[in-house]
C-alpha positions, 0 to 999 in steps of 0.5 A: 443317922437320925431323921433320914429315911433309909427305908428301901421300900419307900425308895422302890415305891418312888421308883415304881411310881416314876416308872409306872406313870411313864409306862401308862403315859407311853401306852396312852401315846401308843393308843393315841390318847392324851396323858390327861385321860390317864391315872395310876395309883400305888397302894396295896396294888399298883394300878393304872387307868386309861379312859378309852374314846370308844364304846362297846356294842353290848353297852353303847351307853357306857364308855370303855376303860383300859386298866392295868394292875400288877395282879391282872395286867391289861384289861378292857372293861365297861365303865361301871358304877362303883357298886356294879361288878366290872364287866371285862371284855378282853384281857391281855394274857401273854405278859404283865408289862407288854410294850406300849405298841403291843397294848395298842394292838391289843386294844385295836383288836379288841375294839374290832371284836378280834379279842374276846373276854373270858369268864376265867380271870387270868392272874399273874404271878405277883412280882415284888415291888422292887422287881416291878420298879426295875422292869419299869425304870426305862419309862421313868423319864417319859 
């Protein structure tokens, strides 16, 4: 069929975008953040971002962010300039795609000081995009 896109990688990218967008919005809702303060991107790495309405005592002049990547999962970090190294203060290490309520509890604990960052960055086993899209499909309509 000439002119029709039958590329399954395109299909999984579209499905991943729908699911990831819904997942990021569901996490934002669980934390009590507006969806407008979120973003996500699918390029060489799928990522998500939520701006937190909180500051860290070690850097009271900078905002905090909650970000997700398919390689590192959820991490809370200090907002930095593009040329500065990221300062991670906590990382959710138990699961790549925890339920939104679990992410909200992680954030609450980290902001209370119960979760601490580690110098060792945890990397998850890379999941193929089709599997990742499948795991996120329940959020696609959110």
